[in-house]
N, C-alpha and C positions, 0 to 999 in steps of 0.2 A: 582843156581848151587848145592843146597843141594841135589836135587834128583840125579843128575849125580854122586856125590861123595858118595852116600849112598849105602849100601849093605843090603837092607831090606830082611828079611826072612818071615815076618808076619806083620799083622796090628799093633801089639805091637811095632815093630821096626819103622813103619811109624809114629806112635803116639809119639815116642821119638823125632822126627823131627817136626811133625805137630800135635799139640794136638787136633785140631778140626776134624781130620780124623775119618770117620765112615765107616763101611762096610755095604753096601746095596746090597744084592744078590752077584753078581760077581764083583761089582765095589767098589771103594773107593770114598767117597764124602767128600769134604773139604768145610768148611765155609770160605768165602773170604771177605775181606773188611768190617769187622764189621757185618758179617752175612747177608750182602746185596746180595751176589752172591754165587753160588755153582759151584765148579769145580768137574766134574765127570770124573774119569779115571778108567782104568782097569790096575791093576798091575800084571805082570807076574813075580813072585818071582824067579822061577828057571832060567829064562832068563835074569833077572835083567833089564826088560824093563817096560815102562809105556806108555800106549796108551790113549791119550786125546779123550774123547767122547763128552763132552758138557761143555760149560761155560754159566751158566744161571743166570738170575735174580731170586730172591727169589720167585717172582710170577710165572715165567716160571717153576721153579722147582716144585712148588705146583701142577701143571697140570699133573705131573708124566708121561709125554710122553717119557722121557728119560729112563724109566725102561726097555723098550724092548732091549736097548743096553746092559743091565746088566743081562739079562736072568732072570728077575723077573717073 
C-alpha cells in the first residue's frame, strides 16, 4: 500500500520509498527479492498513477525485450 499512499513527483520521491528504483527511459525499474527479479512500471506523476508493464526474472530482464514498452 506504499504506492497508493504516496504522492510522488519525481524519481527522487520514489527512491525515498524504494531505494532500488532506477529510471530507464520512460520507466522505473525496481530490484525485487534480493535482485532476483525486476519490476518494470511506468509512473505518471501528474496523474499519480502507476502502470505495471513487466515482472521479470533477472535473466529475462537481461534480454532487454521490455525496453520497447519504455520507449527506449
